[in-house]
Structure formats: C-alpha cells, structure tokens
PLY file of the C-alpha trace (Angstrom):
ply
format ascii 1.0
element vertex 86
property float x
property float y
property float z
element edge 85
property int vertex1
property int vertex2
end_header
0.00 0.00 0.00
1.34 3.41 -0.96
1.49 5.99 1.82
-0.40 9.28 1.61
2.73 11.45 1.49
3.61 10.13 -1.96
0.16 11.15 -3.15
-0.42 14.46 -1.36
2.95 16.07 -2.10
2.52 16.25 -5.92
-1.09 17.33 -5.46
0.07 20.46 -3.59
2.35 21.63 -6.42
-0.35 23.21 -8.63
-1.71 25.10 -5.62
1.72 26.50 -4.76
2.39 27.45 -8.40
-1.00 29.16 -8.60
-0.44 31.11 -5.38
3.00 32.22 -6.58
1.60 33.26 -9.95
-1.22 35.23 -8.33
1.22 37.01 -6.01
3.50 37.82 -8.93
0.54 39.13 -10.94
-0.61 41.37 -8.06
2.93 42.72 -7.53
3.76 43.23 -11.22
3.56 47.06 -11.04
6.04 47.19 -8.15
8.73 45.10 -9.83
11.57 46.31 -12.02
13.94 44.51 -14.40
16.88 45.28 -12.10
15.34 43.00 -9.47
15.21 40.02 -11.85
18.59 38.48 -10.86
17.60 38.59 -7.19
14.30 36.85 -7.94
15.98 34.18 -10.09
18.56 33.36 -7.40
15.84 33.34 -4.72
13.59 31.10 -6.81
16.33 28.58 -7.60
17.56 28.50 -4.01
14.08 28.07 -2.52
13.20 25.41 -5.11
16.31 23.33 -4.36
15.90 23.62 -0.58
12.17 22.80 -0.74
12.85 19.81 -2.99
15.49 18.49 -0.59
13.12 19.00 2.36
10.23 17.19 0.67
12.38 14.27 -0.48
13.93 13.93 2.98
10.54 14.12 4.69
8.94 11.53 2.39
11.86 9.13 2.94
11.69 9.72 6.70
7.92 9.12 6.80
8.23 5.92 4.76
10.82 4.55 7.21
9.39 5.48 10.61
5.78 6.49 10.00
3.81 9.51 11.12
3.69 8.87 14.87
6.97 10.68 15.76
6.00 13.59 13.53
2.57 13.82 15.17
4.13 13.74 18.65
6.57 16.47 17.64
3.66 18.62 16.42
1.74 18.10 19.67
4.76 19.04 21.78
5.37 22.09 19.61
1.72 23.14 19.88
1.76 22.80 23.67
5.00 24.78 23.93
3.59 27.51 21.69
0.35 27.59 23.72
2.30 27.97 26.96
4.50 30.67 25.41
1.45 32.66 24.26
-0.38 32.36 27.57
2.53 33.36 29.75
0 1
1 2
2 3
3 4
4 5
5 6
6 7
7 8
8 9
9 10
10 11
11 12
12 13
13 14
14 15
15 16
16 17
17 18
18 19
19 20
20 21
21 22
22 23
23 24
24 25
25 26
26 27
27 28
28 29
29 30
30 31
31 32
32 33
33 34
34 35
35 36
36 37
37 38
38 39
39 40
40 41
41 42
42 43
43 44
44 45
45 46
46 47
47 48
48 49
49 50
50 51
51 52
52 53
53 54
54 55
55 56
56 57
57 58
58 59
59 60
60 61
61 62
62 63
63 64
64 65
65 66
66 67
67 68
68 69
69 70
70 71
71 72
72 73
73 74
74 75
75 76
76 77
77 78
78 79
79 80
80 81
81 82
82 83
83 84
84 85
C-alpha cells in the first residue's frame, strides 16, 4: 500500500504554483527589471531547498511512520500555547 505522502505532495504543487503566480501578478507594477537576478537566485535556491526537504521528509515518513511527527507537532503546539499564555 502506498502511503499518503507520496500522493499528497505532488497534489500540492499546482496550488503552490498558482499562489505564486497570483502574487507575482498582483505585484507586477512594483517590480523592475533590475530585481530580476535577485528573484531568479531566490527562486532557484528556494526550489532546491524545498525539494530536498520534501524528499527527505517523504523518505523519513516511509521509514518510521507519522507517529513521531505527530508527537513532535503536539509538543510544539503545547510549547507555543504555553508561550502565548505566559
């Protein structure tokens, strides 16, 4: 049986591309050609880092499952809740 991470990760790609395109379209008047190199470097860097993170996470989930990740998220949520309250 194939795990859900292998299915849900590619499904999110069109949503992320659409959100980026919409943001770029809304900001088009504020951009100049001199900023293009900065955007290209930022895009390539973020793409490579995100790809490495997704591949690492999918491999990790396939080896040990979602239980440790869920526990980590619960601990993080409790810590954040305590931080906000106090």
